[in-house]
C-alpha positions as CSV (number, residue, x, y, z in Angstrom):
1,M,11.0,-6.2,-14.4
2,S,7.9,-6.3,-12.2
3,L,8.1,-4.9,-8.4
4,R,8.7,-8.4,-6.5
5,A,11.5,-9.6,-9.0
6,R,13.2,-6.5,-8.2
7,L,12.4,-6.6,-4.9
8,L,13.8,-10.2,-4.8
9,A,17.1,-9.6,-6.6
10,A,17.9,-6.3,-4.3
11,F,17.3,-9.0,-2.2
12,A,19.5,-11.1,-3.2
13,Y,21.5,-8.4,-4.2
14,L,22.1,-7.5,-0.3
15,L,22.4,-11.4,0.9
16,V,24.4,-12.1,-1.1
17,L,26.5,-9.6,-0.1
18,V,26.6,-10.1,3.8
19,L,27.0,-13.9,3.6
20,L,30.8,-13.5,1.4
21,A,31.3,-11.0,4.0
22,L,30.6,-13.1,6.5
23,A,31.9,-16.7,4.8
24,V,34.8,-15.5,2.8
25,P,36.4,-14.4,6.2
26,F,35.2,-16.7,8.5
27,A,36.6,-19.9,5.8
28,V,40.0,-18.5,5.7
29,S,39.7,-19.1,9.5
30,V,38.4,-22.2,9.5
31,A,41.8,-22.8,7.9
32,R,43.6,-21.5,10.1
33,R,42.7,-23.1,12.3
34,V,42.9,-26.8,11.2
35,E,46.7,-25.7,9.6
36,S,47.6,-24.6,13.0
37,E,45.9,-27.5,15.3
38,V,48.1,-30.5,13.3
39,A,50.4,-27.8,13.9
40,G,51.1,-27.3,17.2
41,Q,49.9,-31.8,17.5
42,T,53.4,-31.9,15.7
43,T,55.5,-29.4,16.9
44,S,54.5,-31.4,19.9
45,D,54.7,-35.1,18.7
46,A,58.4,-34.0,17.3
47,H,59.1,-32.1,21.2
48,L,57.5,-35.4,23.0
49,I,60.5,-37.4,20.3
50,A,63.1,-34.7,20.9
51,A,63.2,-35.6,24.6
52,T,63.5,-39.8,24.0
53,A,65.5,-39.3,21.8
54,A,68.4,-37.5,23.1
55,G,68.3,-40.4,26.0
56,R,69.3,-42.6,22.8
57,L,71.6,-40.9,21.5
58,G,74.8,-42.8,21.9
59,R,72.4,-45.8,21.2
60,P,72.0,-46.5,17.1
61,E,69.1,-49.4,17.3
62,A,67.2,-48.1,20.1
63,L,67.0,-44.6,18.1
64,R,65.8,-46.0,14.8
65,D,63.2,-47.5,17.1
66,L,62.2,-44.8,18.1
67,V,61.3,-42.8,15.1
68,A,59.7,-46.1,13.8
69,D,57.0,-45.8,15.9
70,A,56.6,-41.8,15.9
71,A,57.0,-42.3,12.3
72,D,53.8,-45.0,12.6
73,D,51.5,-42.0,15.2
74,I,51.8,-39.6,13.9
75,S,51.6,-40.7,9.9
76,G,55.3,-39.4,8.7
77,R,58.6,-39.2,8.4
78,V,60.9,-38.5,11.1
79,V,64.5,-38.2,11.0
80,V,68.1,-37.2,13.9
81,V,70.7,-35.4,13.0
82,D,73.4,-34.6,15.2
83,A,74.8,-31.7,16.3
84,R,76.3,-31.6,12.9
85,G,73.8,-31.1,11.1
86,L,74.8,-35.8,9.9
87,L,71.5,-38.0,9.8
88,V,71.4,-40.9,12.9
89,A,68.0,-42.0,12.2
90,D,65.3,-41.7,9.6
91,S,62.0,-43.7,9.9
92,A,62.3,-44.0,5.9
93,G,65.1,-46.5,6.5
94,A,69.3,-46.7,6.6
95,E,69.8,-45.3,3.3
96,R,70.9,-41.8,3.9
97,L,71.9,-42.8,7.2
98,G,75.5,-40.2,7.6
99,S,74.2,-37.8,5.3
100,S,73.6,-33.6,6.4
101,Y,71.4,-32.5,6.3
102,A,73.0,-29.4,8.1
103,G,72.1,-27.5,5.0
104,R,68.2,-27.8,5.4
105,P,67.2,-24.3,6.5
106,E,64.7,-25.8,9.0
107,I,67.6,-28.4,10.2
108,A,70.0,-25.3,10.4
109,S,68.1,-23.2,11.7
110,V,67.3,-25.5,14.8
111,L,70.6,-26.1,14.7
112,A,72.2,-22.2,15.4
113,T,69.3,-20.9,16.9
114,G,67.4,-23.8,19.1
115,Q,64.6,-22.7,17.8
116,T,62.0,-24.5,17.0
117,A,60.9,-24.0,13.3
118,E,58.2,-25.0,11.0
119,G,56.1,-24.3,7.4
120,R,55.1,-25.5,4.6
121,R,56.7,-27.0,1.8
122,R,56.9,-28.6,-1.4
123,S,58.9,-32.6,-2.2
124,E,60.1,-32.8,-5.9
125,T,60.9,-36.0,-4.7
126,L,58.0,-36.7,-3.3
127,D,55.8,-34.3,-5.5
128,E,53.2,-33.5,-2.8
129,E,53.1,-30.6,-0.2
130,L,54.6,-31.7,2.8
131,L,54.1,-29.8,6.4
132,F,57.7,-29.9,8.6
133,T,58.6,-29.6,12.2
134,A,62.3,-29.3,13.2
135,V,62.3,-28.5,16.8
136,P,65.8,-28.9,19.0
137,V,67.4,-32.7,20.3
138,V,68.9,-31.5,24.3
139,L,71.0,-32.9,26.4
140,D,72.1,-31.2,29.7
141,G,71.4,-27.8,28.3
142,R,72.9,-28.4,25.4
143,R,72.0,-28.4,22.5
144,V,73.7,-32.1,20.2
145,G,70.9,-33.0,18.2
146,A,67.3,-31.6,16.2
147,V,64.2,-33.7,14.8
148,R,62.2,-33.2,12.3
149,V,58.9,-34.4,11.4
150,T,57.2,-34.7,7.9
151,R,53.7,-35.4,7.3
152,S,52.0,-34.3,3.6
153,A,49.7,-31.8,3.8
154,A,47.1,-33.5,1.7
155,P,44.8,-34.8,5.0
156,V,45.7,-30.9,6.0
157,D,44.0,-29.4,2.6
158,A,41.3,-32.0,3.0
159,R,40.0,-31.4,6.0
160,V,40.5,-27.3,5.1
161,R,38.2,-28.2,1.9
162,R,35.5,-30.1,4.3
163,D,35.1,-27.3,6.1
164,V,35.0,-24.5,3.8
165,L,32.2,-26.9,2.0
166,A,30.4,-27.6,5.0
167,L,30.3,-23.3,5.4
168,A,29.5,-22.9,1.8
169,A,26.1,-26.0,1.9
170,I,25.4,-23.4,5.0
171,A,25.2,-20.4,3.2
172,A,23.5,-22.0,0.5
173,A,21.1,-22.9,2.6
174,A,20.9,-20.2,4.5
175,L,20.7,-18.5,0.5
176,L,17.8,-20.0,-0.8
177,L,16.5,-19.3,3.2
178,G,16.2,-16.1,2.7
179,L,15.6,-16.0,-1.2
180,A,12.0,-17.5,-0.3
181,L,11.0,-15.4,2.2
182,A,12.1,-12.4,0.0
183,W,9.3,-13.7,-2.0
184,L,6.8,-14.3,0.1
185,L,8.3,-10.0,1.4
186,A,7.5,-9.1,-2.2
187,G,4.5,-10.9,-2.3
188,S,2.4,-9.4,-0.4
189,L,4.2,-5.8,-1.3
190,A,3.1,-6.4,-5.2
191,R,0.1,-8.2,-4.4
192,P,-2.1,-5.0,-2.9
193,L,-1.0,-2.7,-6.1
194,R,-1.6,-5.5,-8.3
195,A,-4.7,-5.4,-6.8
196,L,-4.8,-1.9,-7.3
197,A,-4.6,-2.0,-10.7
198,G,-7.5,-4.9,-10.9
199,T,-9.0,-2.4,-9.7
200,A,-8.0,0.6,-12.1
201,R,-8.9,-1.4,-15.1
202,R,-12.3,-2.3,-13.6
203,L,-13.0,1.1,-13.2
204,G,-11.9,2.4,-16.7
205,R,-13.6,-0.6,-18.4
206,G,-17.2,1.4,-17.2
207,E,-17.5,-0.9,-13.7
208,L,-17.7,3.5,-12.1
209,D,-18.7,1.9,-8.5
210,A,-15.1,-0.3,-8.5
211,R,-13.2,0.9,-5.1
212,A,-9.5,-0.5,-4.0
213,D,-9.4,-2.9,-0.8
214,V,-7.0,-0.1,1.6
215,T,-6.0,-3.1,3.1
216,G,-1.3,-3.2,3.8
217,S,1.4,-1.2,5.0
218,A,0.4,2.5,6.0
219,E,1.6,3.3,2.0
220,Q,-0.7,1.4,0.5
221,R,-4.1,2.6,2.5
222,E,-3.0,5.9,1.7
223,V,-2.7,5.3,-2.0
224,A,-5.7,3.2,-1.7
225,T,-7.8,5.6,0.2
226,A,-6.7,8.0,-2.8
227,F,-7.7,6.2,-5.0
228,N,-11.4,5.4,-4.2
229,E,-11.5,9.5,-3.6
230,M,-10.9,9.4,-6.8
231,A,-13.2,7.2,-7.7
232,E,-15.5,8.7,-6.0
233,R,-14.8,12.4,-7.9
234,L,-14.3,10.8,-11.0
235,E,-17.7,9.0,-10.6
236,R,-19.8,11.7,-9.6
237,V,-18.6,13.6,-13.1
238,L,-19.3,11.1,-14.7
239,D,-22.6,11.1,-13.4
240,A,-22.9,14.6,-14.5
241,Q,-21.4,14.8,-17.8
242,R,-23.8,11.5,-18.4
243,E,-27.7,13.9,-17.2
244,F,-26.0,16.6,-19.1
245,V,-25.5,15.0,-21.9
246,A,-29.5,13.6,-22.1
247,N,-30.7,16.4,-20.9
248,A,-29.5,18.4,-23.1
249,S,-29.8,16.2,-26.2
250,H,-33.9,16.0,-25.1
251,Q,-33.6,20.3,-24.5
252,L,-31.7,21.8,-27.3
253,R,-33.4,19.3,-30.4
254,T,-36.5,19.7,-29.3
255,P,-36.4,23.9,-30.3
256,L,-33.7,23.1,-32.9
257,T,-36.5,21.1,-34.1
258,G,-38.4,23.6,-33.9
259,L,-37.2,26.4,-34.8
260,R,-36.0,24.6,-38.6
261,L,-39.5,23.6,-39.2
262,R,-40.2,27.6,-38.6
263,L,-38.4,28.8,-40.8
264,E,-38.4,26.5,-43.7
265,A,-42.7,27.7,-42.9
266,A,-41.8,31.6,-42.8
267,A,-39.9,30.7,-46.1
268,L,-42.5,29.3,-48.0
269,K,-45.0,32.3,-47.4
270,A,-42.5,35.2,-47.8
271,G,-43.7,36.9,-50.5
272,D,-40.3,39.1,-50.8
273,A,-37.9,36.7,-52.6
274,D,-34.9,38.5,-50.6
275,L,-36.9,37.5,-47.2
276,A,-36.9,34.1,-49.0
277,R,-33.7,33.5,-49.4
278,E,-32.6,34.1,-46.4
279,L,-35.0,32.7,-43.9
280,G,-33.2,29.7,-46.4
281,A,-29.9,30.4,-45.5
282,A,-31.4,30.5,-41.8
283,E,-32.7,27.4,-41.5
284,H,-29.7,25.5,-42.9
285,E,-27.9,27.6,-40.0
286,A,-30.3,25.9,-37.7
287,E,-29.0,22.8,-39.6
288,R,-25.9,23.3,-39.0
289,L,-26.7,23.8,-35.1
290,A,-28.2,20.4,-35.2
291,R,-24.9,19.2,-36.4
292,L,-23.2,21.1,-34.5
293,L,-25.7,20.2,-31.2
294,T,-25.4,16.2,-32.5
295,A,-21.7,16.0,-32.7
296,L,-20.4,17.7,-30.0
297,L,-23.3,15.7,-27.7
298,T,-21.4,12.3,-29.1
299,L,-18.1,12.9,-27.9
300,A,-19.1,13.5,-24.4
301,R,-19.7,10.9,-24.4
302,E,-16.8,9.2,-24.7
303,G,-15.2,7.0,-22.5
304,G,-18.3,6.9,-21.1
305,D,-19.8,2.9,-21.4
306,P,-21.0,1.6,-24.5
307,G,-22.5,-0.9,-23.8
308,A,-22.4,-4.6,-25.1
309,A,-20.7,-5.4,-27.8
310,R,-22.4,-7.0,-31.3
311,D,-21.1,-8.6,-34.8
312,V,-21.5,-5.9,-37.1
313,D,-21.6,-6.6,-40.8
314,L,-18.9,-4.5,-42.3
315,A,-21.3,-5.3,-46.0
316,V,-24.4,-4.8,-44.8
317,A,-23.6,-1.6,-42.7
318,A,-21.1,-0.7,-45.9
319,A,-24.5,-0.9,-48.2
320,A,-26.9,0.8,-46.2
321,A,-23.9,3.2,-45.7
322,A,-23.9,3.9,-49.1
323,E,-27.5,4.0,-49.6
324,R,-28.5,6.0,-47.6
325,W,-25.8,8.9,-49.4
326,R,-26.6,8.3,-53.1
327,P,-28.5,11.0,-53.3
328,E,-26.7,13.3,-52.0
329,A,-23.3,12.0,-54.1
330,E,-26.2,11.0,-57.3
331,Q,-27.1,15.6,-56.6
332,G,-22.9,16.4,-56.8
333,G,-22.3,14.3,-59.8
334,R,-20.3,12.2,-57.6
335,R,-20.4,8.1,-57.4
336,L,-20.7,6.4,-54.3
337,A,-19.0,2.3,-54.8
338,L,-18.8,-0.4,-53.2
339,S,-15.7,-3.3,-52.1
340,G,-14.9,-5.3,-50.0
341,N,-14.6,-8.9,-49.2
342,G,-17.9,-10.0,-48.8
343,T,-19.9,-10.5,-44.7
344,V,-16.8,-9.8,-42.4
345,L,-18.0,-9.7,-39.1
346,A,-16.4,-6.8,-35.9
347,R,-16.6,-6.9,-32.9
348,A,-18.6,-3.1,-31.9
349,S,-22.6,-1.9,-32.0
350,E,-24.6,-0.8,-35.6
351,E,-24.8,2.2,-34.1
352,D,-20.9,3.2,-33.5
353,V,-20.3,1.4,-37.2
354,A,-23.4,3.7,-39.0
355,I,-21.7,7.0,-37.6
356,V,-18.4,6.3,-38.5
357,L,-19.4,5.9,-41.6
358,D,-21.6,8.7,-42.0
359,N,-18.8,11.3,-40.8
360,L,-16.3,8.9,-43.0
361,I,-18.5,9.4,-46.4
362,E,-19.7,13.1,-45.3
363,N,-16.4,14.1,-45.9
364,A,-15.8,12.5,-48.8
365,L,-18.0,13.7,-50.7
366,A,-17.9,17.2,-49.9
367,Y,-13.7,16.6,-50.5
368,S,-14.9,14.9,-54.5
369,P,-15.3,16.7,-57.4
370,A,-18.5,16.0,-59.4
371,G,-18.0,12.9,-61.5
372,S,-15.3,11.3,-59.5
373,D,-16.3,7.9,-57.4
374,V,-16.2,7.6,-53.4
375,E,-15.4,4.2,-52.7
376,V,-16.8,2.3,-49.8
377,E,-14.1,-0.8,-49.1
378,W,-14.2,-3.6,-46.0
379,G,-12.8,-6.5,-44.9
380,I,-9.9,-8.3,-42.6
381,A,-6.1,-7.4,-42.6
382,D,-3.4,-7.6,-39.5
383,G,-6.2,-9.7,-37.8
384,S,-8.5,-6.3,-37.4
385,T,-11.5,-5.8,-39.5
386,F,-11.2,-3.0,-41.9
387,L,-13.6,0.3,-43.0
388,A,-12.5,2.0,-45.0
389,V,-13.6,5.6,-47.4
390,A,-11.3,6.4,-51.0
391,D,-11.8,9.8,-52.9
392,R,-10.5,11.4,-55.8
393,G,-10.5,15.4,-53.6
394,S,-7.1,17.3,-53.8
395,G,-6.0,15.6,-50.9
396,I,-3.7,16.0,-47.6
397,E,-0.9,17.3,-47.1
398,P,2.1,14.9,-46.2
399,G,2.9,15.5,-42.2
400,G,-0.3,16.6,-41.0
401,E,-3.2,13.4,-40.9
402,E,-3.1,13.7,-37.0
403,R,-4.0,17.5,-37.3
404,L,-7.2,16.6,-38.6
405,F,-8.3,14.3,-35.5
406,E,-8.7,16.7,-33.3
407,R,-11.3,18.9,-33.1
408,F,-12.4,22.0,-34.7
409,V,-9.8,21.5,-37.2
410,R,-10.4,21.1,-41.3
411,G,-9.0,20.9,-44.3
412,A,-9.1,22.9,-47.1
413,A,-13.0,22.9,-47.8
414,A,-13.8,22.0,-51.1
415,N,-17.4,22.9,-52.7
416,G,-17.7,25.8,-50.3
417,S,-20.0,22.5,-48.2
418,P,-19.7,23.2,-44.5
419,G,-18.7,21.5,-42.1
420,T,-17.8,21.6,-38.1
421,G,-14.2,20.0,-37.8
422,L,-15.8,17.3,-35.6
423,G,-16.7,14.0,-38.0
424,L,-12.5,12.8,-37.7
425,A,-12.6,13.3,-34.3
426,I,-16.0,11.1,-33.4
427,V,-14.6,8.7,-35.8
428,R,-11.3,8.2,-34.2
429,T,-13.5,8.3,-30.8
430,L,-15.8,5.8,-31.7
431,A,-13.2,3.8,-33.3
432,H,-11.0,3.8,-30.1
433,R,-14.3,2.6,-27.3
434,W,-14.6,-0.7,-29.3
435,G,-10.7,-1.1,-29.0
436,G,-10.0,0.1,-32.6
437,D,-8.2,3.5,-34.9
438,A,-8.6,5.3,-36.6
439,R,-6.0,6.4,-39.6
440,I,-5.9,8.8,-42.9
441,A,-3.1,9.1,-45.4
442,G,-2.9,10.8,-49.0
443,R,-3.2,8.1,-51.7
444,P,-0.1,8.2,-53.9
445,D,-2.8,8.8,-57.4
446,G,-5.0,11.5,-56.0
447,G,-7.7,11.9,-53.5
448,T,-7.3,10.3,-49.6
449,R,-7.9,7.3,-48.2
450,A,-9.6,7.2,-44.9
451,Q,-9.2,3.9,-42.4
452,V,-11.1,2.6,-39.3
453,T,-10.0,-0.8,-37.5
454,L,-12.3,-2.3,-36.0
455,P,-12.1,-6.1,-33.6
456,E,-12.9,-9.4,-35.3
457,A,-15.3,-11.1,-33.9
458,L,-14.9,-14.0,-32.5
459,T,-17.8,-15.7,-34.2
460,P,-18.1,-17.0,-38.0
């Protein structure tokens, strides 16, 4: 998950918690306020009806007119009972007149205590929730009856729902606005980091003059400044390394070549066989030193700018390498065999591919017994091109494959052939330079197979 997404998720979580903490109590308060307003209005209406009914208890017609008009005004039902709880007026009709309502809890409470009773109950007859208010009818200081007003709770509940939905809509709008602001804020925080990552990639590709923009918050500016300081130090180090490699390549190769030529000339002039043998051995050591220097200089260029990639025909490169090494192979009684799928183009450089093949073939010849074949293969597998060199040597121990790519690590020497222990390290370094890799493994039928993968060329 990106930094922007994490910041947005965290802000959304906090915003939802805050909105819930505010909206839920407010919604409860709104519901209670609406019910309280309705109950207060109903109680006021009930008291007004009771005050008017006190003077009409002896006049049934006038009392019926009163409850009918009141019921229309409040959109509910109004009943009046006498002091014994007998129904004397009902806005719903005259069918129940004379019935006892003394058993109804709200009526009984009002007749017994003279206190207002109100609440909510479910009517099984009407199959709905009802709000009720019951008040005493007082005449000359005496309780002479009671008035009960009932109305459907549905309009009240609908009003509460509308208010709660309006509140939810406001909360949703606030959430969306907050998330939009959080998105912009998270983007402003993540943008300098993405820019820094882009600069780091440019630096990794060899653009040593790439520098990060020192912008943003104090912490972001501090990181950018530290990155730029690191880039400057890295540029100085790599410049010094390139300068050293260039100087070493020029200054050391020339005296080594001169030393080898002098030793060769001295060996030809030596009259003593032992002295000639020692001079020959010294010449071989000078050659080994030259190979070691070449390998070290190749590794020293690791991480440097490899230059522009080109389309390299692996079939042509393999054939050229086989031609270079065929005399040495025949001298040791070995054969070089080519096996490939025609033209295969890789994105690399011809020089690096040649160095890879030289190291792999040299290793294979060193570890192959006389009379065996060394196979050079090329092709395409899993979307990448590959070069492979297989021999019929003693193989390698399982689990030790990766260690052979470490510098100065060698397998068991074959045929007494000297080596530097840098060949496979160079192979992997050059493969990585072009976005590839190198692997080595034992063959089931004996021997070793080393393979290098390289990106496939875009052009056919």
